C-alpha positions in Angstrom: 0.0 0.1 0.0 2.7 2.5 1.0 4.6 1.9 -2.3 1.6 2.5 -4.4 0.8 5.8 -2.6 4.5 6.9 -3.2 4.3 6.2 -6.9 1.1 8.1 -7.2 2.6 11.0 -5.5 5.7 10.9 -7.6 3.7 10.8 -10.8 1.8 13.9 -9.7 4.9 15.7 -8.6 6.7 15.0 -12.0 3.8 16.5 -13.8 4.3 19.9 -12.1 5.5 22.6 -14.5 9.3 22.7 -14.3 9.4 26.5 -13.8 7.5 26.1 -10.5 10.3 24.0 -8.9 13.1 25.7 -7.0 10.9 28.5 -5.5 11.5 27.1 -2.0 15.3 27.3 -2.2 16.8 30.2 -0.4 20.5 29.4 -0.8 22.5 31.5 -3.3 24.0 29.8 -6.3 27.6 28.6 -5.5 28.6 27.2 -8.8 31.7 29.0 -10.0 32.6 30.3 -6.6 35.9 29.0 -5.2 35.1 25.9 -3.0 36.8 27.4 0.0 34.4 30.4 0.0 31.1 28.6 -0.9 28.5 28.6 1.7 25.0 27.2 2.0 23.4 23.8 2.7 23.9 20.7 0.6 20.9 18.6 0.8 21.5 14.9 0.4 18.8 12.2 -0.1 20.5 8.8 0.5 19.2 5.3 1.4 22.6 3.7 1.3 23.6 4.2 4.9 21.7 2.0 7.4 20.1 3.7 10.4 22.7 2.5 12.8 25.6 4.0 14.7 28.0 2.4 12.2 26.0 3.8 9.3 25.9 7.3 10.6 29.7 7.1 11.4 30.5 6.1 7.9 28.4 8.9 6.4 30.2 11.4 8.6 33.5 10.3 7.2 32.1 11.3 3.7 31.1 14.6 5.1 34.5 15.2 6.6 36.2 14.4 3.4 33.9 16.7 1.4 34.6 19.5 4.0 38.3 19.3 2.9 37.2 20.9 -0.3 34.1 22.8 0.8 34.8 23.7 4.5 32.0 26.2 4.8 29.2 24.2 3.2 26.7 22.4 5.6 25.5 19.0 4.8 21.9 18.1 5.5 21.4 14.3 5.0 18.0 12.7 4.6 18.5 9.0 5.4 15.6 7.5 3.4 14.9 3.9 2.7 13.9 2.4 -0.6 10.4 2.1 0.9 9.9 5.9 1.3 12.3 7.2 -1.3 9.3 7.8 -3.7 7.5 10.0 -1.2 10.7 11.9 -0.2 11.5 12.8 -3.8 7.9 13.7 -4.8 7.5 15.9 -1.8 10.8 17.8 -2.4 9.8 18.3 -6.1 6.3 19.5 -5.3 7.6 21.9 -2.5 10.1 23.4 -4.7 13.0 22.5 -2.3 15.1 20.1 -4.4 17.8 17.8 -3.1 21.3 18.5 -4.5 22.5 14.9 -4.3 20.0 12.0 -4.8 20.8 8.3 -4.5 18.3 6.0 -6.2 18.4 2.6 -7.8 18.2 0.8 -11.2 15.1 1.8 -13.1 15.0 5.4 -11.5 17.4 7.4 -13.8 15.3 7.2 -16.9 12.1 8.5 -15.4 13.8 11.4 -13.6 16.2 12.3 -16.4 13.3 12.4 -18.9 11.6 15.0 -16.7 14.9 17.0 -16.2 15.1 16.2 -12.6 18.6 14.8 -12.8 21.6 16.7 -14.2 23.7 15.4 -17.1 27.1 14.5 -15.7 28.9 15.2 -19.0 30.0 18.6 -17.5 32.0 16.7 -14.9 33.6 14.4 -17.4 31.3 11.4 -16.7 30.8 9.4 -20.0 30.2 5.7 -20.8 34.0 5.4 -21.3 34.6 7.1 -17.9 32.3 4.6 -16.3 34.0 1.7 -18.1 37.4 2.8 -16.8 36.5 3.8 -13.3 33.4 1.9 -12.3 31.5 -1.2 -13.3 30.3 -1.3 -16.9 27.5 -3.6 -15.8 25.5 -0.5 -14.5 26.2 1.7 -17.6 22.7 1.1 -19.0 21.1 1.8 -15.6 22.7 5.3 -15.4 22.1 6.2 -19.1 19.2 8.1 -20.6 19.2 9.3 -24.2 22.9 8.4 -24.6 24.0 10.6 -21.6 25.0 9.7 -18.1 22.8 11.0 -15.2 24.2 9.0 -12.2 27.3 7.4 -11.0 27.3 3.9 -9.6 28.1 3.4 -5.8 27.4 -0.3 -5.1 26.0 -3.2 -7.0 23.1 -5.2 -5.6 23.5 -8.7 -7.1 21.7 -12.0 -7.2 22.9 -15.5 -7.7 21.4 -19.0 -7.1 22.4 -21.4 -4.4 21.9 -25.1 -3.7 22.4 -27.3 -0.7 24.8 -30.0 -1.6 23.3 -32.4 1.0 19.8 -32.0 -0.4 21.1 -32.7 -3.9 22.8 -35.9 -3.0 19.9 -37.0 -0.9 17.6 -36.5 -4.0 20.1 -38.4 -6.2 21.3 -35.2 -7.9 24.8 -34.2 -8.6 25.6 -30.8 -6.8 28.6 -30.4 -9.0 26.3 -30.1 -12.1 23.6 -27.7 -11.0 20.6 -27.1 -13.2 20.8 -23.7 -14.9 18.0 -23.5 -17.4 14.3 -23.0 -16.4 13.4 -26.5 -17.6 16.3 -28.1 -15.7 15.6 -26.2 -12.5 11.9 -27.3 -12.5 12.8 -31.0 -12.8 15.4 -30.8 -10.1 13.1 -28.7 -7.8 10.3 -31.1 -8.1 12.7 -33.9 -7.0 13.9 -31.8 -4.1 10.5 -30.7 -2.8 9.4 -32.5 0.4 5.9 -32.9 1.6 4.1 -34.2 4.7 1.5 -37.0 4.6 -1.1 -34.5 3.8 0.7 -33.2 0.7 1.8 -29.9 2.4 5.3 -28.7 1.3 7.7 -28.9 4.2 10.8 -28.1 2.2 10.6 -26.1 -0.9 12.5 -27.4 -4.0 13.2 -23.8 -5.2 12.9 -20.4 -3.5 11.8 -17.9 -6.1 12.4 -15.1 -3.5 9.1 -13.5 -4.6 6.8 -13.3 -1.6 5.4 -9.9 -2.4 5.6 -9.7 -6.2 7.1 -11.4 -9.2 8.5 -8.5 -11.1 12.2 -9.0 -10.4 12.0 -12.8 -10.6 10.2 -12.4 -14.1 12.9 -10.0 -15.2 15.7 -12.4 -14.1 14.3 -15.5 -15.6 13.4 -13.8 -18.8 16.8 -12.3 -19.1 18.2 -15.9 -18.9 16.5 -16.7 -22.1 18.4 -13.8 -23.8 15.3 -11.6 -23.7 15.7 -8.2 -22.0 12.5 -6.8 -20.4 12.8 -3.5 -22.4 14.8 -2.5 -25.3 15.2 1.2 -26.0 12.3 1.9 -23.6 10.0 -0.4 -25.6 8.4 -3.5 -24.0 10.2 -6.7 -25.0 8.1 -9.2 -23.0 4.8 -9.6 -24.8 6.0 -12.5 -26.8 6.7 -16.2 -26.6 9.6 -15.9 -24.4 7.7 -13.7 -21.9 4.7 -16.0 -21.9 6.8 -19.1 -21.4 8.6 -17.5 -18.5 5.4 -16.4 -16.8 3.9 -19.8 -17.3 7.0 -21.4 -15.8 6.7 -19.2 -12.7 3.1 -20.1 -12.5 4.0 -23.8 -12.6 6.4 -23.5 -9.7 4.3 -21.7 -7.2 2.3 -24.1 -4.9 4.1 -26.9 -6.8 7.7 -26.6 -5.4 7.1 -23.5 -3.2 4.1 -22.3 -1.3 3.0 -18.8 -2.3 4.3 -16.0 -0.1 6.7 -18.3 1.7 9.3 -16.3 4.0 10.9 -16.9 7.3 11.1 -14.8 10.3 14.8 -13.9 9.7 14.0 -12.6 6.3 17.0 -14.7 4.9 17.1 -16.7 1.8 15.3 -20.0 2.6 18.2 -22.1 1.2 20.4 -20.8 4.1 18.1 -22.3 6.7 17.4 -25.5 4.8 13.8 -24.5 4.3 14.5 -24.7 0.6 16.9 -27.0 -1.2 17.7 -24.4 -3.9 16.9 -20.7 -4.5 17.8 -17.1 -5.2 20.3 -15.4 -2.9 21.6 -11.9 -2.5 25.2 -10.6 -2.8 26.8 -11.8 0.5 26.7 -14.5 3.0 28.0 -14.4 6.6 29.7 -17.6 7.3 30.7 -16.7 10.8 29.0 -18.0 14.0 27.0 -14.7 14.0 25.7 -15.6 10.6 24.7 -19.0 9.2 27.9 -20.7 10.3 30.7 -22.4 8.4 28.9 -25.8 8.3 26.0 -24.2 6.4 28.3 -22.3 4.1 30.2 -25.4 3.2 26.9 -27.1 2.2 26.2 -24.3 -0.4 27.1 -24.1 -4.0 26.5 -21.0 -6.1 25.6 -20.8 -9.8 23.8 -18.6 -12.3 20.6 -18.9 -14.4 21.3 -19.9 -18.1 18.4 -20.6 -20.3 20.5 -19.7 -23.4 22.3 -16.8 -21.8 24.2 -16.9 -18.6 23.0 -13.9 -16.4 23.3 -12.4 -13.0 20.7 -9.9 -11.9 22.4 -6.7 -10.8 20.7 -3.7 -9.3 22.6 -1.0 -7.4 22.8 2.4 -5.6 23.3 5.3 -8.1 24.2 8.9 -7.2 22.8 11.8 -9.1 22.9 15.6 -9.0 19.6 17.5 -9.0 19.1 19.6 -12.1 17.6 22.4 -9.9 20.4 22.4 -7.4 22.1 25.7 -6.7 25.2 23.8 -5.6 25.9 21.5 -8.5 29.7 21.7 -8.3 29.5 21.0 -4.5 27.2 18.2 -5.2 29.7 16.6 -7.6 32.5 17.1 -5.0 30.2 15.2 -2.5 29.8 12.4 -5.0 33.5 12.2 -5.5 33.9 11.8 -1.7 31.1 9.2 -1.8 32.7 7.1 -4.4 36.2 6.8 -2.9 37.1 3.1 -2.7 37.2 3.1 1.2 33.6 4.6 1.3 32.3 2.0 -1.2 34.0 -0.8 0.6 32.1 0.4 3.8 28.8 0.7 1.9 29.3 -2.8 0.4 29.8 -4.3 3.9 26.9 -2.4 5.5 24.5 -3.4 2.8 25.7 -6.8 1.8 26.4 -5.7 -1.7 29.6 -5.3 -3.7 31.4 -2.0 -4.5 30.8 -0.6 -8.0 34.4 0.0 -8.8 36.4 -1.7 -11.5 38.1 -4.4 -9.6 35.3 -5.4 -7.3 36.3 -9.0 -7.5 39.4 -8.0 -5.3 37.5 -5.8 -3.0 37.5 -6.4 0.8 33.9 -7.5 0.5 34.5 -10.0 -2.2 37.4 -11.5 -0.2 35.3 -11.7 3.0 32.9 -14.3 1.8 32.4 -16.8 -1.0 29.1 -15.5 -2.3 30.4 -11.8 -2.7 33.4 -13.2 -4.5 31.1 -15.2 -6.9 28.8 -12.4 -7.7 31.6 -9.8 -8.0 33.3 -12.1 -10.7 29.9 -12.4 -12.3 29.2 -8.7 -13.0 30.1 -9.3 -16.6 26.9 -11.3 -16.8 24.9 -8.4 -15.5 21.2 -8.2 -16.5 18.2 -6.2 -15.1 15.2 -4.3 -16.5 17.5 -2.8 -19.1 16.4 0.5 -20.9 13.1 1.1 -19.1 10.4 3.6 -20.2 9.9 7.0 -18.6 6.9 5.7 -16.7 8.8 2.8 -15.1 8.2 3.9 -11.6 4.5 3.4 -12.1 5.0 0.2 -14.0 6.9 -1.4 -11.1 3.8 -1.6 -9.1 1.7 -2.6 -12.1 4.1 -5.5 -12.7 4.0 -6.8 -9.2 0.2 -6.7 -8.9 -0.6 -8.1 -12.4 2.1 -10.9 -12.5 0.8 -12.1 -9.2 -2.7 -12.2 -10.5 -1.5 -14.3 -13.5 0.7 -16.7 -11.3 -2.3 -17.3 -9.0 -4.7 -18.0 -11.8 -6.8 -14.8 -11.3 -6.0 -13.5 -14.8 -5.0 -15.0 -18.1 -1.0 -14.8 -18.4 -1.0 -13.8 -22.1 -3.6 -11.0 -21.5 -1.5 -9.8 -18.4 1.6 -9.4 -20.6 -0.2 -7.7 -23.4 -1.8 -5.3 -20.8 1.5 -4.5 -19.2 3.1 -3.9 -22.7 0.3 -1.5 -23.5 0.7 0.4 -20.2 4.4 0.7 -20.8 3.9 2.9 -23.8 
């Protein structure tokens, strides 16, 4: 419910006449003023630092570094979460008090850049080649709109697949030869699923990690067939590949996994043994404070491949507000934010991997086997690709309508056709 309200507010805010924005800003423009003399308040909207003492301490280190260049500028952070980021952004736009630095995620740049909310970073030398040389090329499509770069990657939020070796051996399957295609995964998952005498699932054969919606799962599975969700902002899923993927998901729910299955720890079910196989995030804690070394040793990681090997990659992306009166200072802040030590801290705090070129050799990648695996797999990155300008509205539509199709409430083919029409 909260997400839907946020998207509605954001859509309304983005429809406001551009000239009406900025009226609430009282700071003088500091662009072109020597950094040591610039004054004012830099407003930063950032969901990347957790609401903890450690998170606040790490953010303060960024501020301290920024103050080496802009000693007189104040920094006013707004520690949002991805659950309330929409409301924060829409409120600031409607009130005419824009943020100077905004951190969002994959699928956000195109809608905001198309409405002139984000600044083109070419002025600061950020081009696709610059991203390729200094960051992770995997996120280049996510920060690009109309062949221009509107955000700089901070950390990559990755997904892989894990299996429990013991469960595979118990079912007569070879854990060293994991299934990778959708067809192979279904066959294995059905063998791995356990039920009680009444037929209720007691161990899921595969955890789709889609308790509240199937948008990201659908995107991931579709990409493994070599079919991006969008191409050039146009829908690319209202076709045989899209229908086959949606029908596959439908065939899995309540067959190898109960609909809506989660656990109290909000951890991947394969970690606890509640699933024999399933989607996992970008890090695993093998210490006694985490899942323990014994559980870690029982895991094997692999990637989906139904014709194309892929790894779902989201991420945190830093942008400059086009209506900021401190654009130069905002870029300086982003430079402080993207220093390797800061990105290493962000990766550890958020169980992600840093979005710099050699992420496979980062402290995070070296700290646990899953982060190492996904960092090495960034070359196989896939996500929603080149989304349309109304993507923030479409996200909610996908989650609702795909669920209706999976639960048999609506015809899958018609759902995909409707979503394609709504994307245009």
